[in-house]
TISE-271424 format. One line per 2 residues: number of its first residue (from 1); their letters; for each residue x, y, z of C-alpha. Coordinates in steps of 0.5 Angstrom, whole numbers. Layout:
<rs>
NUM) a) X:Y:Z; ... $
</rs>
This chain:
<rs>
1) xx) 0:0:0; 6:5:2 $
3) xx) 10:3:-3; 4:5:-9 $
5) xx) 2:12:-5; 10:14:-7 $
7) xx) 9:12:-13; 3:16:-15 $
9) xx) 6:22:-11; 13:21:-16 $
11) xx) 9:20:-21; 6:27:-19 $
13) xx) 12:31:-19; 13:31:-12 $
15) xx) 18:29:-8; 18:21:-5 $
17) xx) 23:18:0; 21:11:3 $
19) xx) 24:11:11; 20:5:14 $
21) xx) 25:-2:11; 21:-6:16 $
23) xx) 14:-4:13; 16:-3:6 $
25) xx) 12:-8:2; 11:-13:8 $
27) xx) 5:-16:5; 7:-18:-1 $
29) xx) 12:-24:-3; 19:-24:-5 $
31) xx) 17:-23:-12; 13:-17:-12 $
33) xx) 16:-14:-7; 22:-13:-12 $
35) xx) 17:-11:-17; 15:-5:-13 $
37) xx) 21:-4:-11; 23:-4:-18 $
39) xx) 17:2:-20; 18:5:-14 $
41) xx) 25:7:-15; 24:9:-23 $
43) xx) 18:13:-20; 23:16:-15 $
45) xx) 29:18:-19; 24:21:-24 $
47) xx) 21:24:-19; 27:27:-17 $
49) xx) 30:29:-24; 23:33:-25 $
51) xx) 25:37:-18; 32:37:-21 $
53) xx) 30:39:-28; 24:44:-25 $
55) xx) 29:47:-20; 34:49:-25 $
57) xx) 29:52:-30; 26:56:-24 $
59) xx) 33:59:-23; 34:60:-30 $
61) xx) 28:65:-31; 28:67:-24 $
63) xx) 35:70:-24; 36:77:-23 $
65) xx) 31:82:-20; 25:80:-19 $
67) xx) 19:84:-21; 13:79:-19 $
69) xx) 9:76:-24; 8:79:-31 $
71) xx) 0:81:-33; -3:84:-39 $
73) xx) -6:91:-39; -8:95:-46 $
75) xx) -5:101:-47; -5:105:-54 $
77) xx) 1:104:-58; 4:109:-63 $
79) xx) 8:108:-69; 14:113:-71 $
81) xx) 19:114:-77; 26:111:-77 $
83) xx) 30:111:-83; 25:110:-87 $
85) xx) 21:105:-83; 16:105:-77 $
87) xx) 17:103:-71; 12:102:-66 $
89) xx) 12:105:-58; 9:107:-53 $
91) xx) 9:113:-50; 8:113:-42 $
93) xx) 12:119:-38; 13:127:-41 $
95) xx) 17:133:-36; 11:138:-40 $
97) xx) 5:138:-35; 1:141:-41 $
99) xx) 3:135:-46; 1:129:-41 $
101) xx) -5:133:-39; -7:133:-47 $
103) xx) -3:126:-48; -7:123:-43 $
105) xx) 0:120:-40; 5:121:-33 $
107) xx) 7:128:-31; 14:127:-29 $
109) xx) 18:133:-29; 25:130:-26 $
111) xx) 26:128:-34; 28:135:-36 $
113) xx) 33:135:-33; 36:129:-37 $
115) xx) 40:131:-42; 44:128:-48 $
117) xx) 38:124:-51; 37:122:-58 $
119) xx) 31:127:-62; 24:126:-63 $
121) xx) 21:130:-69; 14:132:-68 $
123) xx) 11:136:-73; 7:142:-71 $
125) xx) 1:146:-76; 1:143:-83 $
127) xx) 3:137:-84; 3:131:-91 $
129) xx) -2:126:-90; 1:120:-86 $
131) xx) 7:124:-82; 8:121:-75 $
133) xx) 14:123:-70; 20:122:-73 $
135) xx) 25:118:-69; 33:120:-68 $
137) xx) 35:113:-66; 32:105:-65 $
139) xx) 34:100:-60; 40:97:-63 $
141) xx) 44:103:-64; 49:106:-59 $
143) xx) 46:112:-57; 38:108:-57 $
145) xx) 34:110:-50; 27:110:-49 $
147) xx) 27:118:-46; 28:123:-52 $
149) xx) 29:130:-53; 22:133:-57 $
151) xx) 25:137:-63; 18:141:-66 $
153) xx) 18:142:-73; 14:147:-77 $
155) xx) 13:148:-85; 15:155:-87 $
157) xx) 9:158:-90; 9:156:-98 $
159) xx) 12:150:-97; 9:143:-99 $
161) xx) 9:138:-94; 12:132:-95 $
163) xx) 12:125:-91; 18:126:-87 $
165) xx) 21:118:-85; 28:120:-83 $
167) xx) 33:125:-79; 37:125:-85 $
169) xx) 31:126:-90; 28:133:-86 $
171) xx) 36:135:-84; 36:136:-92 $
173) xx) 29:139:-93; 32:144:-87 $
175) xx) 38:146:-92; 33:147:-98 $
177) xx) 29:152:-92; 23:151:-92 $
179) xx) 23:147:-86; 24:150:-79 $
181) xx) 26:146:-72; 26:148:-65 $
183) xx) 27:144:-58; 22:144:-54 $
185) xx) 26:142:-48; 21:137:-47 $
187) xx) 22:130:-45; 18:124:-47 $
189) xx) 18:117:-45; 17:113:-51 $
191) xx) 20:107:-51; 20:103:-58 $
193) xx) 18:96:-57; 18:94:-63 $
195) xx) 22:95:-69; 20:95:-76 $
</rs>
C-alpha cells in the first residue's frame, strides 16, 4: 500500500522518500516486493529528476531582480518612422504638465533635467497626410534610449509638406529652407517596443 502511494506521488512530480524498510511491501511476496521496489525506485528517480529540472528552470527564469508576476494590460501604441521604416512605441511619461494632460500620460517633471538624449521629431501645424513622429534612433543603435528630446518641426508658409521618414531626410529638407525645427525643452518617455 505505501509503495503504491509513493509511486503515485512521484508520478505527480512530488518529492517522495520511503523511510521505514521493515514496513515496505510487508504484505507481498518476495517477487512482487522486488517489482514494487523497482517501480518505486524508478518513480522516485523520475520524481527527483523532475524536481531537479524544475528547480533549474525556475532558477534560470528567476535569476536577477524579481518584478512579480506578469500581467497583460491594454494601452494605446503608436507608430513612428526611423530611417524609412515604421517602429511601434508607447508614450508613458512626459516632462511637460500641459503635454501630459493633452496626451493622457504621466507628468514627470524630473525628466526635463536629463540631457544628451536622441531626438523625436513631431510636426506641428500643417503636415503631409500620413505623417508620424520621426525617431533619431531605435533599439540596437548605440545611442538608443526610451527617453527622447522633443523637437518640433514646422513647415514654412507656402511650402508643400511631404511625409518625413528619417532625420537625414528632414535635415535635407531644412537645408532647402522649407522646414524649421525648434527644441521644445520637453523629454518624452516613449520606449520603442517593435522595430519595423
